[in-house]
C-alpha positions in Angstrom: -5.9 -14.2 -7.8 -4.9 -12.1 -4.8 -4.6 -8.4 -5.1 -1.9 -6.4 -3.4 -2.7 -3.4 -1.3 -0.2 -0.6 -0.5 -0.6 2.7 1.3 1.4 5.3 -0.6 2.2 9.0 -0.6 1.7 10.3 -4.1 3.4 13.6 -5.0 1.8 16.0 -7.5 4.5 15.1 -10.1 3.8 11.4 -9.9 6.6 10.4 -7.6 5.5 8.1 -4.8 6.6 6.4 -1.7 5.2 3.2 0.0 4.4 3.8 3.6 2.6 0.6 4.3 2.4 -2.8 2.6 0.6 -5.2 4.9 -1.0 -2.6 7.2 -1.7 1.1 6.9 0.8 3.5 8.3 0.1 5.3 11.5 -0.9 9.0 11.6 2.7 10.0 12.6 4.2 8.5 9.5 1.6 10.2 7.3 2.3 13.6 9.1 6.0 13.2 8.5 5.5 12.5 4.8 3.3 15.6 4.6 6.0 17.7 6.2 8.6 16.2 3.8 6.4 17.1 0.8 5.9 20.6 2.1 9.6 21.1 2.7 10.4 20.4 -0.9 7.4 22.5 -2.2 5.3 19.6 -3.4 1.6 18.9 -2.9 0.6 15.3 -2.4 -2.0 12.8 -1.3 -2.2 9.8 1.0 -3.5 7.1 -1.2 -4.4 3.4 -1.2 -3.0 1.5 -4.2 -4.8 -1.8 -5.1 -3.2 -4.1 -7.5 0.3 -5.4 -8.6 2.4 -2.3 -9.2 4.8 -4.3 -11.3 2.3 -5.9 -13.5 2.5 -4.6 -17.1 -0.9 -5.9 -18.1 -3.2 -5.1 -15.2 -3.9 -1.6 -14.1 -3.7 -0.5 -10.5 -6.5 1.4 -8.7 -5.7 4.5 -6.7 -8.0 5.7 -4.0 -7.3 9.1 -2.5 -7.5 9.0 1.3 -6.4 12.5 2.3 -4.8 15.5 0.6 -1.4 16.6 2.0 0.8 19.7 1.8 -1.8 22.0 0.3 -2.9 19.5 -2.3 -6.3 20.2 -4.0 -8.8 17.9 -5.7 -8.2 19.8 -8.9 -4.6 18.5 -9.0 -5.6 14.9 -8.4 -6.2 13.9 -12.1 -2.8 15.2 -13.2 -1.0 13.4 -10.3 -2.8 10.2 -11.3 -1.7 10.5 -14.9 1.9 11.3 -13.9 1.9 8.3 -11.5 0.8 6.0 -14.3 3.4 7.3 -16.7 6.1 6.7 -14.1 4.7 3.2 -13.4 4.6 2.3 -17.0 8.2 3.5 -17.5 9.3 1.5 -14.4 7.7 -1.7 -15.6 9.0 -1.4 -19.1 10.9 -4.5 -20.1 13.6 -2.1 -21.4 14.1 -0.8 -17.9 14.2 -4.0 -15.8 12.5 -7.2 -15.1 9.5 -7.3 -12.7 10.5 -7.6 -9.1 7.1 -9.4 -8.6 8.5 -12.4 -10.6 11.7 -12.5 -8.6 10.5 -11.7 -5.1 11.0 -14.6 -2.7 9.3 -13.0 0.3 6.6 -10.5 1.0 9.3 -8.2 2.4 11.1 -8.1 -1.0 7.9 -7.3 -2.9 7.0 -4.3 -0.9 9.9 -2.0 0.1 9.7 1.5 1.5 10.9 4.3 -0.6 11.5 8.0 0.2 10.4 11.0 -1.8 13.4 13.2 -2.4 13.8 16.5 -4.2 15.4 16.5 -7.6 
């Protein structure tokens, strides 16, 4: 069974954005994401996500690479918990079916998303 690897930006409130799916993003992309977080007043982290995000049964593993926008290690556990709550909600069968089961290409299974203010 192959495991998926993504490079994401994780905001302190659990929202997240994929920056790289098959290769890590370059430093400029990470710097732009850090600036975007700071602009909306959010701390965040550059993170490696291992596992199938859309799997309801298997957990994913998050590995912090670098804090961004004034993030601290003390805020990391809360961000992880908020991320997992959002992931569980997104993968709920009441919300929608799993894109992993309907993806026909690697491009469809890993799309870039943008963190926006609410």
